[in-house]
C-alpha positions, 0 to 999 in steps of 0.5 A: 465652813458654816459660810459655805451654805449661804454662799451656795444658796446665794449662788443658786439664787443668782442662777435662778435669776439668770445671773450665772456669771455673778453666781460663779465666784460664790459657788467656787468659794463655797466649794473651796471652803467645803474641800478644805473642811470636809473629808474627801467625797463628802456629800456637801462637797459633791453638792457644791460641785453639782451646783457649780457644774450647773452654773458652768453649763449656764455659762456655756462652759460644758467642758468644765461643768462635765467632771463636776456634774459627773462627780456629784451625781452619784452622791446626790442620788444617795442623799 
């Protein structure tokens, strides 16, 4: 699970550099790790969903992004 944080950070950094296609795989891996190791609904899972959702938006895949962004928003506002 400790690997998830650097994967999210790497994905986020790639997105900031305008490379969302490269970021997607890292962000998906981080989300899978967190889903496997944290309780359902944990804020870190929601954080990963939010960042992946932003990545998917950057890739013009709003249908995939929307549920992740909607799920992540309430948890991120509480944090």
